[in-house]
Phi, psi and omega in degrees: 000146184292153178271113186287335173295317179297316183298320177300319179295322180293318179296318176299322179296316182297321178296314180299319178301318180297314182293333178280353176085018180290144176277181184300329186256014188263015178285125182237134178281136174298144181255176176252185176260192177283152179247126182255132178250120180257127177250137174217172181265003182268162178297124183291144172289157176307133182277124178291157177292128182289143172275120184299144174295125182295143177228147180290138175255010175286143176289138174251133186304141173293157184288333181190181180267151180286165176272137180236166187288333181293131181301338179288334178069175177271133179283144177278115182254022181065220184233162175221137188235130176224189187294341182266356178133198185242132183238141168290138181250126181242119189265131181286149175299155180294319174234116178281115190256354174223156180296130183225161173239135178258102179281155175278124177231139182297137175073028182223137175230153179256143186243136169266111186275355179174210173299125181242114190261133171269102189068194176235160177303123181256019171083177180290345173200173186289347177275355187233029182292129173296164181277326183231161176286179184299342178282351176080356182236331182279128175290139183292122183281177171298165181303136188245141172237128170262117175259131180236124185285158175305139176090353182290138175250130175237136176231155179266131183274341179225163176302319184276010175287137173199159179259126182245105177267106189282161177305138180082003178235172187225159168233136173238080183252085188240102175283205177217174182295338179246348183227075181291152166274137184239122169256128181208191183260163174298319183294332174295316178298318182285354180077021183270352187269147170242185185283000179253003183270158182193176168064038185262353175197179189286282181151193180257122185239124175254124180243126184236189189247015180277169184295145173221168173244192176058052189299142181288333182270121177299137179089344177291144180277126182300142174080009177248177182292342178278350183265117177218170182221161175250143180304134183302125172087351184290129181288332177242160182305138177211076194276156172212157178123161179165210181224018177265088190293337181258027181300151184237110178262010176103209176218141172233130188202150180053059188226137169257135176235105191253145165060033185270189174096025178293146177281107177292330174214160182311125180061022177231080179266151168274170174238178180313301181232126175241121179243119191237116181054035182275138184271170184287349171287349179275144180247128177225119179202157180050067176243134174241123173260134181229119174055054170279136180282354171239231184280158171291314176207140175229141183237116179257102177065195181084186189226028195271157178240154175213137177236147173063080185233133180238116175254103190242116176078019183290145186262351176242238181266168182260319177229107185246122185235141188201176172045051171083028181294136165250085193237152179228135184222137177219137179071084180230130171241126175237121181226123180269156170289160186302122175073006186237141177118157177254234187282157167289316178231130167241104183263103176067186188222148171273110180210193180284356188247022183291344178271355180303144172244140007285151176275155181289131171236105182236132176240133181230132174228149173060062176243148171239122186241123182234077177286154178233359179297140179273160181292338179277017181295166180297331179268096184293344179264009182294141174222167183290327177237126178243130175228122192217184172057026179077013187286143173265117190226140176234133178231125183225148170054051187230158182234133175234117174247099184234078190299337186249335188253154171300157181290305198217135176233132176235129185243138175079133177305328178297324182290319183277358186302133179262006185249119175288139184210104183295335184290338174240024175055043184250120176270352182115189181290162177302151187240137176230136180220118178056054179245132182251121180251127165232106191230162175241208183088170179289339172213153182278341184228143178232134169253159184206151177051054176092007174243134180268161179301318181295325178298318184294316179301321180288329176295317180295319176067054178303138179094352178229159180053030177078007184269145177216141174240016174243032186279144170242115185291149171235034180305145185240142174283149177294169180306327181281359180092184180097198187293144179278126177216356181272141182301138171250200187298322185288325179289316181300331186283347181272134180284123180289149175274144181283093187284349178296345177294338180286350180290343177253010176294130184252346178062229186240169180293349179293342181231064185296337185269344195211003181288335178283138177288349172046054177082010186293316187277129178263131176297132179234161176259013185215158173266169174083172184279337185228126180272071175082178187290343180271005175271106193247026186294342181267359184271153175099302191264001186261174168240157189253153172205176176290339176287321179207123179252127182250018176091183183277169176080009179255201185280008181090207182283147177295334180282355180231169175258147178293157180251010178254000000 
C-alpha cells in the first residue's frame, strides 16, 4: 500500500516548484557536500549508519518523443504535470496506418486525442476490404499491428477518446507481472481523481470477424457474413462481425483500464474493455477494470476466452455477454463500490432477436462476486446474476456474497428450457456446479416473462451438484486491509467441480472452429477466484483501492500513477 505521508510531501514539493516558476525540466535533486576521509593508527570507533542523501522521486519529462514506423509520427503534445512529476506527451495518430511499437521511456506518456484507430475496418474477410477508411478519404492500409511495450502509460485527452482496434488488424499490448500497461484518463495523470470518479474517457475496443447476432442490417441472416453491428455510441462506423470464428485480434494482458465508460452518445457508454465479434485466436488475460461508469467488460458475440479478470468499482454490470457469444471465462473477481453498480453477470438481453442463431453459450468458472447495490435500488427486478434472451449459461466453482440482492433472475421460457434442441442451437437450462450463494432480498430467486421463482430455484438446484444457497461466507481480507475476497474455511470446505470436462464441450455445428474450450479450463481444487492468501495471481500488475487491495509491490493506488 502506498505511503500517504510520502504522497502528501510529494504533492507539497510539486506545488512549491510550481509557485517558484520552475519549468518542466527544472526539478533538481538535493545534493550533498564533499566527503573527507581521515586515517589514523588507533582503533576506529564504530561508524554510525549514514543518512542517505535525499533524492527526488518525481518523474522528469523525457526530452522528446520516439520515432515510430507510421509516417505520420507521434505528435508533440508538450508536457503534463501531476503529483508524480512531469511527463512528455506524445500524441498517437488519429488513424494508425502502419504497424508501430510504443516503447516505454522514462518520463513519457502517450495520448489518445480522440477516437484512435488501429488500422481501418478491413471488412468481414479479406475479399471485402473497403477502399477507404471511415473518414472517406484515407485509403485502407494493409493490416496493422499496434505493439505496446510493458510499463507504457496511455491517457485519454477527452471524454470521447477511445482505442478502436478494427477488423483485420491487431493489438499486441502485453505488459508483465511487474510492468503493467495502463490506460487511463487525463485527470488521473493530473492527480485530480478520487475513488468515486468514473466515466472520463471511452475505453479499449477490439473488433473482430467472428459471428454475431442482432444484425444492424434489416433482413441480414444472423451468424452470416452479411451480419454485422456498429460499436455502441460510435459517431462514425466501427463495424464488427463475420464468419471467421478463429479470428485473431492479437493479445492484451497485464493491463489496467481506469476511469473509463464515457457516453459516446446518450445512453451508449463504452466500458473498460469491449470485445465485439472477437475470435478464439485472440488472447485476453490479466485485465483490471477500475471504476468504469458502465460495465467492467462486455462481449458482443464472437468466440473469445478470458482468464484472470478483475472488475473493480464498475457502475453497471461486471461481466456482460450478448449477441451470440461463445465465451469461456476463468478466475474472475468482481467487487463493487459501496451502494453502486448493477449485476455481477448480465447474460444477454430480452429483445426482438432472441430467436437468432447462434445462441449464446457461455461458461464461467472460479468467480468471486461481491455486489454492493442495495435492494432499494431503482431497478426492483435487479438480482446479482441475470440470465436472459435464451442464453445458455454455465457457472461452476464460484462464490456469490450479495447481502442485499436476490441471487439469480432468469427471464423467458427459452432461457429456462430444460430440453436440448440442436435445431435451434439450444443446450438446455442454465447449469450450476459447486456454486455457493449467500444472498438477501425477499426471495433468493426471481423469474420473469413467463418463468416463475420456483422454476429458477429448481434450475439452481441447491443441495445437489455441490450447490448451496444457505452459505455463510468466510472470505478474508488481504494483509494490506480492504474488502474481503480471499477464501476462508467455509469456501475451502466446498468440493470443487472438475471444470476440465468443459474442455471437450463442442456446442453446435454453427461454431466448428471454436466451440470447444480446447484446454482452456484448468482443473482446480477450490471454488472462487483465489485459493487462499498464497494465491498471488493479482499481485504486482494491479493497482489498489479501498474497494480491492491486492497487496504491496504493485503499481500503487489507482488514483495515482506509478513512478517507475
